[in-house]
Each structure stands twice: as structure tokens, then as C-alpha cells.
C-alpha positions as CSV (number, residue, x, y, z in Angstrom):
1,M,150.7,65.3,2.2
2,S,147.9,67.8,2.0
3,E,147.0,70.3,4.9
4,S,145.5,69.1,7.7
5,L,144.6,72.0,10.4
6,L,143.8,70.9,14.2
7,V,142.4,73.4,16.4
8,V,141.5,73.0,20.2
9,S,139.9,75.9,21.9
10,A,139.2,76.2,24.9
11,H,135.7,78.0,24.1
12,A,133.3,78.9,21.6
13,G,134.6,82.0,20.1
14,D,138.5,81.7,21.1
15,F,139.4,80.0,17.8
16,V,137.6,83.0,16.5
17,W,139.7,85.6,17.8
18,R,143.4,84.0,18.2
19,A,143.6,81.7,15.2
20,G,140.8,82.7,12.5
21,G,143.2,84.1,9.6
22,A,145.1,81.0,10.2
23,V,141.8,78.4,10.0
24,A,140.9,80.7,6.9
25,L,144.1,80.4,5.0
26,T,143.9,76.9,5.4
27,T,140.8,76.1,4.0
28,S,141.6,78.3,0.8
29,R,144.8,77.0,0.2
30,G,142.4,73.7,-0.3
31,G,143.4,72.3,3.4
32,T,141.0,71.2,6.0
33,A,140.2,72.4,9.3
34,T,138.7,71.4,12.1
35,V,137.9,73.5,15.2
36,V,137.1,71.0,18.9
37,C,135.4,73.0,21.3
38,L,136.2,71.7,25.1
39,T,133.2,73.9,25.5
40,Y,130.7,76.4,25.1
41,G,131.9,79.3,27.3
42,E,128.6,79.2,28.8
43,R,128.9,80.5,32.4
44,G,132.4,82.2,31.2
45,E,132.6,83.9,28.4
46,S,129.0,84.5,28.0
47,A,127.8,87.8,30.0
48,R,125.2,88.8,27.6
49,A,123.3,86.1,27.8
50,W,122.9,86.0,31.0
51,R,122.5,89.7,31.9
52,E,119.3,88.8,29.2
53,G,118.1,86.1,31.1
54,H,118.8,82.9,29.5
55,T,118.8,79.4,30.8
56,L,121.9,77.4,31.3
57,E,120.8,75.2,28.7
58,E,120.2,77.5,26.3
59,I,123.1,80.3,26.3
60,K,124.8,76.2,25.9
61,A,122.3,76.7,21.9
62,I,123.5,80.2,21.7
63,R,126.9,80.0,21.7
64,R,127.5,76.4,19.7
65,S,124.9,78.3,17.6
66,E,127.3,81.1,17.2
67,A,130.4,79.3,16.5
68,E,129.1,76.5,14.1
69,S,128.4,80.0,12.0
70,A,131.8,81.3,12.2
71,A,133.4,77.9,11.5
72,D,131.0,77.6,8.6
73,A,132.4,80.9,7.7
74,L,136.3,80.3,7.7
75,G,135.8,76.4,6.3
76,A,136.1,74.3,8.9
77,R,134.1,71.5,10.7
78,I,133.7,71.8,14.1
79,E,133.3,69.7,17.3
80,F,131.5,70.3,20.8
81,L,132.9,68.1,23.7
82,D,131.0,70.4,25.6
83,A,132.8,69.5,28.8
84,G,132.0,72.6,31.0
85,D,133.8,75.9,31.9
86,Y,134.9,77.6,34.2
87,P,135.6,75.8,35.2
88,L,137.4,73.6,32.9
89,R,138.7,70.6,34.0
90,P,140.6,67.8,32.5
91,S,139.3,64.2,32.0
92,E,139.6,60.8,30.5
93,T,136.9,61.1,28.5
94,I,137.8,64.2,27.5
95,T,141.0,63.1,26.3
96,D,140.1,60.1,25.0
97,R,138.5,61.7,22.7
98,L,140.6,64.0,21.6
99,V,143.0,61.4,21.6
100,H,140.7,59.6,18.9
101,L,140.2,63.1,16.9
102,Y,144.9,63.3,16.8
103,R,144.4,59.2,15.0
104,E,141.5,60.2,12.8
105,L,142.2,63.6,11.6
106,Q,145.9,63.0,11.1
107,P,147.1,67.1,11.6
108,T,149.8,68.5,9.9
109,V,149.8,70.9,12.7
110,V,148.0,71.6,15.7
111,L,147.4,75.2,17.3
112,T,146.0,75.8,20.9
113,H,146.5,78.4,24.3
114,P,149.6,78.7,25.4
115,L,150.5,77.1,28.9
116,E,150.0,80.4,30.9
117,D,146.8,82.5,31.8
118,P,146.4,83.8,35.1
119,Y,143.3,85.4,34.0
120,N,141.1,82.6,32.8
121,G,142.3,79.1,33.8
122,D,140.5,77.8,30.8
123,H,143.0,78.5,29.0
124,P,146.2,76.5,29.6
125,V,143.5,73.4,31.0
126,A,142.3,73.5,27.2
127,A,146.3,73.4,26.4
128,R,147.6,70.9,28.7
129,I,144.8,68.7,27.7
130,A,145.7,68.9,23.4
131,L,149.4,68.5,24.4
132,E,148.7,65.3,26.2
133,A,146.3,64.2,23.2
134,R,148.8,64.4,21.2
135,V,151.2,62.2,22.3
136,L,148.8,59.8,23.8
137,A,148.0,59.6,20.0
138,Q,151.8,58.5,18.8
139,A,151.7,55.8,20.9
140,I,151.3,52.5,19.4
141,G,150.0,50.9,22.2
142,Y,147.0,53.2,23.2
143,P,143.9,52.0,22.5
144,A,142.7,54.1,19.8
145,P,141.9,53.7,16.1
146,G,144.2,54.2,13.3
147,D,147.4,55.2,12.7
148,P,150.0,56.8,15.6
149,L,150.3,60.3,15.1
150,G,153.9,61.4,13.7
151,A,154.7,64.8,15.0
152,P,152.3,67.3,13.9
153,P,154.3,71.0,15.0
154,V,151.7,72.4,17.8
155,F,151.6,76.7,17.8
156,F,150.0,78.6,20.6
157,F,147.9,81.6,19.7
158,E,147.8,84.9,20.9
159,P,146.1,85.6,23.7
160,H,144.1,88.4,25.5
161,Q,147.1,89.7,27.5
162,P,149.8,88.7,26.0
163,E,153.1,90.3,28.8
164,Q,150.7,88.7,31.4
165,C,150.9,85.0,30.0
166,G,154.7,84.6,29.1
167,F,153.9,85.6,25.1
168,V,156.1,86.5,22.8
169,P,155.9,86.6,19.1
170,Q,157.7,83.6,17.3
171,V,156.0,83.5,14.1
172,L,153.8,85.8,12.6
173,L,151.4,84.6,9.9
174,D,150.2,87.2,7.2
175,V,146.3,86.9,7.3
176,T,145.8,89.6,5.2
177,P,144.0,87.9,2.4
178,V,141.8,86.4,4.4
179,F,141.3,89.1,6.9
180,E,137.7,89.6,5.2
181,T,136.7,86.0,6.6
182,K,137.8,86.2,9.3
183,Q,136.2,90.3,10.3
184,K,133.6,87.9,8.8
185,A,133.8,84.9,11.5
186,M,134.2,87.7,14.2
187,G,130.3,89.0,13.0
188,C,129.0,85.7,13.7
189,L,129.9,86.1,17.7
190,P,127.8,88.5,19.1
191,A,128.1,87.9,22.5
192,Q,131.6,89.0,22.7
193,Q,131.2,92.1,20.4
194,H,133.6,94.0,22.5
195,M,136.1,91.8,20.8
196,W,136.0,92.7,17.6
197,S,137.9,95.8,18.1
198,Y,140.0,94.7,19.6
199,Y,141.4,92.1,17.2
200,T,141.0,94.2,14.5
201,D,143.6,97.1,15.9
202,L,145.6,93.6,17.2
203,A,146.0,92.3,13.5
204,T,146.8,95.8,12.2
205,R,149.6,96.3,15.0
206,R,150.8,92.7,14.4
207,G,150.6,93.5,10.4
208,V,153.4,96.0,11.3
209,Q,155.9,93.9,12.8
210,L,155.4,91.6,9.8
211,K,157.0,94.6,7.9
212,R,159.1,95.5,9.9
213,N,160.3,91.6,10.3
214,A,160.4,91.3,6.3
215,G,161.9,93.5,5.7
216,P,161.3,95.9,2.4
217,N,160.6,92.9,-0.9
218,L,157.9,91.3,-0.2
219,G,155.4,94.0,-1.3
220,L,153.7,94.7,2.0
221,T,150.8,97.0,2.1
222,S,149.8,99.5,4.8
223,D,147.2,97.3,5.1
224,T,148.4,94.5,5.8
225,K,147.4,91.8,8.7
226,A,149.2,89.8,10.4
227,E,148.5,87.3,13.4
228,A,151.4,85.8,16.1
229,Y,152.1,82.1,17.4
230,M,154.9,80.5,19.9
231,R,156.1,77.0,18.8
232,Y,156.5,74.0,21.2
233,Y,158.1,71.8,20.6
234,P,161.6,72.8,18.1
235,Q,161.6,73.7,14.3
236,V,162.9,70.2,12.7
237,T,164.6,71.9,9.8
238,T,167.9,70.9,7.4
239,E,168.7,74.7,6.7
240,L,168.4,78.0,8.8
241,A,166.4,80.6,7.0
């Protein structure tokens, strides 16, 4: 089965900082990646644009354009549901749209936010919407076209303040081969320039941890870059490795 990655992002920039490497790895291997931005991050994550005097609709257009450019750099398809941020509220309409996407895409992996974030309530709301839609997409009786969804694993990507969000790295993903691509995508988001160096430094630190946990025999270099993830559902396997 070919790779089909689905990323459910609360705001227009979240998927780039937290999962840009995973997206780029998937598309570089010939898989498909779809990013769903529930909001543009127009109210809570666009301070620069507000200070410059832009209107709400102008800010939405700016953030949409930035996110589209970033997704293009990563080789991903992107959709915007314009659910409104700060606060993001769950709704039957948004959940149903996600169910339809699950059925359409049949993702083999799902990435989204952790279920805790005391600094940004939109992030756990997005995670709960993504998880509920996944369960509904599995139900044969749910009124959406396509085959019922299987059981794609769900990974939570790393939040900005991991310790306060109960985030413990369980999976370290080597994104070294595509890190320049991720940096290019990050550069498409000037509305949040302060994130560029933060997530570059974080990738370096996670790369050090990846090397430490991988052992000395994989030929990893001092330039190794990594992203951290947590699993939500148990891993199913026939052997421990």
C-alpha cells in the first residue's frame, strides 16, 4: 500500500513547524500528503499582520497564501476549513468534512496535535476533532461515500512547550535528508519568523537524541535532524523491535 499521510493542523503554520519533515519524507518517497488546516490562525497567530493594520479578511488571505506556498514546497496538498480560531470550536460540519476526507484519502498515517496544551486551546480541540472524525470514518453506517476507514496509526507531533503539554518523545523521526526542504517551507511563513530558529534548533536537539538512541552503527552524522512524535493508539506488531 502506498503511503498516504494526513495532517490535521489547527492553524495555517502548525503543520510546517511540527511535521514538515514527515510530510517531506512522505512525498520524497512517492507517497501522498494532505494537510487540513482547520483555521488560518488569523486571530491568534498573526500578530505581525494585525500590527501592520490589515483587516481580518486580508490576514486570512495572507496566511492562506503562506501556507499554500509551504505545502507546495513540501509536495503536499492542502485544504482550509476556515473554522475560525481563538477560539476554535468543534462543529458537526467540520467533523463531517474530516470524515469525508478520511474516507476519500484512506490515510495510512495521521498526524495531529497532542491532547494537552495550556498555552493554546485550539491545538487540543483540533486533536479531538481529528480523533472523533477518525472513529466515525470507521463506522460502516456513517453517511459518507467511500469504504469505511481502517485503523491508521495516529501520532501527535511536538508542541511548542512540550513539558507543559505532557509530551514525551516516543518516536524520533530522522528528517535529515529533507531538512533543507523543511527550512524552505518554514521560510514561506514570514508571519511567524520567530519560529524559524526555534524549530531549527529543536531539530538539532532531537537529532542528538536520535543518534543516542539509535546507537553507533547507523552512520548518522553530527548534522542529523529529527522530529519527535507520540503514539496515541498501541502499535500492532508480530515481533518486538
